C-alpha positions in Angstrom: -7.5 16.9 -15.4 -4.1 18.2 -16.3 -1.5 15.5 -15.9 1.1 16.3 -13.2 4.8 15.5 -13.4 6.3 12.9 -10.9 7.7 15.7 -8.8 4.3 17.4 -8.7 2.7 14.2 -7.7 5.2 13.8 -4.8 4.4 17.3 -3.7 0.7 16.6 -4.0 1.0 13.6 -1.7 2.8 15.7 0.9 0.0 18.3 0.7 -2.6 15.5 1.2 -0.7 14.4 4.3 -0.7 17.9 5.7 -4.5 18.1 5.1 -4.9 14.7 6.9 -3.1 16.0 10.0 -5.2 19.2 10.1 -8.4 17.3 9.6 -7.6 14.9 12.5 -6.7 17.7 14.8 -10.0 19.5 14.0 -12.0 16.3 14.5 -10.4 15.3 17.7 -10.8 11.6 16.8 -10.1 9.2 14.0 -7.3 7.2 12.5 -3.8 8.7 11.8 -1.1 6.3 10.6 -3.1 4.4 8.0 -4.2 7.4 6.0 -0.8 9.0 6.1 0.8 5.8 4.8 -1.7 5.5 1.9 -1.2 9.1 0.6 1.2 8.2 -2.2 -0.8 5.4 -3.8 -4.0 7.4 -3.5 -2.3 10.3 -5.2 -1.1 8.0 -8.0 -4.7 6.7 -8.5 -6.5 10.0 -8.5 -4.0 12.1 -10.3 -2.6 9.7 -12.9 -4.1 6.2 -13.0 -7.9 6.4 -12.9 -10.2 7.8 -15.5 -12.5 10.1 -13.6 -13.8 13.7 -13.8 -14.5 15.7 -10.6 -16.7 18.0 -12.6 -18.8 15.1 -13.7 -18.6 12.5 -10.9 -21.3 10.3 -12.5 -19.5 10.2 -15.9 -20.6 6.9 -17.5 -17.0 6.0 -18.6 -15.3 6.6 -15.2 -13.2 4.0 -13.4 -14.6 3.0 -10.0 -12.8 3.1 -6.6 -13.8 1.3 -3.4 -12.3 2.0 0.0 -12.5 -1.3 1.9 -10.4 0.0 4.8 -13.1 2.7 5.4 -11.6 3.9 8.7 -8.9 5.4 6.5 -11.5 7.8 5.1 -9.3 10.9 5.8 -6.9 10.1 3.0 -9.8 9.5 0.6 -11.5 12.8 1.5 -8.3 14.7 1.3 -7.4 13.2 -2.0 -10.9 13.9 -3.5 -10.9 17.5 -2.2 -7.4 18.2 -3.7 -8.6 16.6 -6.9 -11.6 19.1 -7.0 -14.6 17.0 -5.9 -15.5 19.5 -3.2 -13.9 22.5 -1.5 -10.8 21.8 0.6 -12.1 23.9 3.5 -14.8 21.3 4.0 -12.1 18.9 5.2 -12.2 20.6 8.5 -15.7 19.3 9.1 -14.4 15.7 9.5 -16.6 13.6 11.9 -18.7 16.6 12.9 -22.4 16.3 13.4 -24.2 17.0 10.0 -20.9 16.8 8.0 -20.7 15.0 4.7 -17.3 13.7 5.9 -18.1 11.0 8.5 -15.7 8.4 10.0 -16.6 6.0 7.2 -17.6 7.2 3.7 -21.3 7.2 2.9 -22.0 6.8 -0.8 -24.9 9.3 -1.1 -23.2 12.0 1.0 -20.5 13.1 -1.4 -20.1 13.2 -5.2 -17.5 10.7 -6.4 -18.1 8.0 -3.7 -19.0 4.6 -5.1 -19.8 2.8 -1.8 -20.5 3.0 1.9 -18.0 1.3 4.1 -18.3 -0.1 7.6 -17.3 -3.6 8.7 -13.9 -4.5 7.4 -13.6 -7.0 4.6 -16.5 -5.9 2.5 -14.7 -3.8 -0.1 -13.3 -6.6 -2.3 -16.8 -8.2 -2.5 -18.3 -4.8 -3.5 -15.5 -4.2 -6.1 -15.8 -7.7 -7.5 -19.5 -7.3 -7.9 -19.0 -4.0 -9.8 -16.3 -5.5 -12.0 -18.6 -8.4 -12.9 -21.4 -6.0 -13.7 -19.2 -4.1 -16.1 -18.1 -7.4 -17.7 -21.8 -8.4 -18.2 -22.4 -5.0 -19.8 -19.5 -5.7 -22.1 -17.8 -2.4 -21.0 -14.2 -3.1 -21.8 -12.7 0.3 -21.0 -13.6 0.8 -17.3 -11.5 -0.5 -14.4 -12.4 -1.1 -10.8 -9.9 -0.4 -8.1 -10.2 -1.3 -4.4 -7.9 -0.4 -1.5 -7.8 -2.9 1.4 -5.8 -3.0 4.6 -3.6 -5.9 5.4 -5.1 -6.4 8.9 -8.6 -6.8 7.4 -7.4 -9.8 5.4 -8.0 -11.7 8.6 -11.7 -11.5 7.6 -12.8 -14.7 5.9 -15.3 -13.0 3.5 -12.3 -11.4 1.7 -11.2 -14.8 0.6 -14.6 -15.7 -0.7 -14.5 -12.6 -2.9 -10.9 -13.4 -4.0 -12.1 -16.8 -5.2 -15.1 -15.2 -6.9 -13.0 -12.7 -8.8 -10.7 -15.4 -10.0 -13.6 -17.7 -11.1 -15.1 -15.0 -13.2 -11.8 -13.9 -14.7 -12.3 -10.3 -13.6 -9.3 -8.8 -15.3 -10.9 -5.3 -14.9 -10.4 -5.5 -11.1 -7.3 -4.3 -9.3 -6.8 -4.6 -5.5 -4.2 -2.6 -3.7 -3.2 -3.8 -0.3 -1.9 -1.3 2.2 0.8 -3.6 3.5 1.9 -1.6 6.5 2.2 -4.6 8.8 0.1 -3.2 11.6 -3.4 -3.4 12.8 -5.3 -1.9 15.8 -3.8 -4.3 18.4 -0.3 -4.9 17.1 1.9 -6.2 14.3 0.0 -8.2 11.7 2.4 -11.2 11.9 1.9 -11.4 15.6 -1.9 -11.0 15.6 -2.6 -13.3 12.6 0.3 -14.1 10.3 -0.4 -13.2 6.6 2.8 -14.3 4.9 3.5 -15.7 2.4 0.9 -13.1 1.2 2.1 -13.0 -2.4 1.9 -16.8 -2.7 -1.6 -16.9 -1.1 -3.0 -14.5 -3.7 -1.2 -16.3 -6.5 -2.7 -19.6 -5.3 -6.2 -18.0 -5.7 -5.4 -17.3 -9.3 -4.5 -13.6 -9.1 -1.7 -11.7 -10.9 0.5 -10.3 -8.1 2.9 -7.5 -7.9 4.8 -6.1 -4.9 5.9 -2.4 -4.8 7.3 0.3 -2.6 4.0 2.0 -1.6 5.7 5.3 -1.4 7.3 5.2 -4.9 4.6 6.9 -7.0 6.3 6.0 -10.3 6.4 2.3 -9.3 2.7 2.4 -8.3 1.8 4.0 -11.7 3.8 1.4 -13.5 2.2 -1.5 -11.5 -1.3 -0.2 -12.3 -0.4 0.0 -16.0 0.8 -3.6 -15.8 -2.4 -4.7 -14.0 -4.5 -3.1 -16.6 -2.7 -5.1 -19.3 -3.3 -8.5 -17.6 -5.8 -10.6 -19.4 -8.1 -13.3 -17.9 -7.5 -12.8 -14.2 -7.7 -10.1 -11.5 -4.7 -8.3 -10.2 -3.4 -7.3 -6.8 -0.7 -4.9 -5.9 0.9 -5.4 -2.5 2.0 -1.9 -1.6 4.6 -1.9 1.2 4.0 1.3 3.2 5.2 2.9 6.4 2.3 3.7 8.7 2.5 7.4 9.7 4.8 8.1 6.7 6.7 11.4 7.1 6.0 11.9 10.8 8.8 10.7 12.9 6.9 10.0 16.2 4.1 8.2 14.4 6.0 6.0 11.9 5.6 2.2 12.4 3.8 2.7 15.8 0.5 0.7 15.9 -0.6 2.8 18.9 -1.3 5.6 16.5 -3.8 3.4 14.5 -6.8 5.0 16.1 -5.3 8.0 17.9 -5.1 11.6 16.7 -2.5 14.3 17.5 -3.1 17.1 19.9 -2.2 20.7 19.0 1.5 20.4 19.9 1.9 17.1 18.2 0.1 18.3 15.1 2.5 21.2 14.9 5.4 18.8 15.2 3.9 16.6 12.5 3.5 19.4 10.1 7.1 20.5 10.7 8.2 16.9 9.9 6.2 16.9 6.7 7.6 20.2 5.6 11.2 19.3 6.3 13.6 16.8 4.6 12.6 14.3 7.3 9.1 14.2 5.7 10.2 13.9 2.1 9.8 10.6 0.2 13.3 9.5 -0.8 13.8 6.7 -3.3 16.8 4.5 -3.6 
């Protein structure tokens, strides 16, 4: 895959956001703000960081990606389509009967999917198992990446997997937390406080970095640092804005599991195509 410049990556992320809005409008149901907030780090992963080949999804030397926060499937589908795994026009079949693009990814439905998601909190366990398998095979070149929501860290099985990964020194495992500070019923710190999140992960033996989840260059650099860590797994806490780029959705947990109507979708696309929707770095 031809390597894109930083400006091209930023434009790619905006195109993915536009696809997400159109998909959700066509589906009439789904999750809005989470996928929109993840678009930048998903772009960084699929267009710069990960070793993968859309023309050969089962390439034996590919890196692996697991989506633990599976309800955010629209951003994964949109990213994969833009990367060339399947035609972009198929995105409009999201959640339709018989579609390959269901509300949660199904591993056997699409080329390039590594797992089936469902109950929250399973992705780190799946990714840790895959990372250990690669270690046992003495495959030193492949990495395993997993995206997890911050709200799903309420689930206890996450912390079992976090201990497991540390015990087995899985330095080929990188977790990325979508730290948008919301979940379906409110602010994460009101529902079940997570802070000090960095200290928690460090106490479990992980290498921890915190980044602006909308700064693609910072995400790429953090992934490079994670890849260079020896003897322990890495986590990147990506601080994101839920609904990024769409004024009436940003930071509003009520849009967690709600989709725009026709008028709202038109307004959202105008936001994304204007200065208001651009990612601006300090």
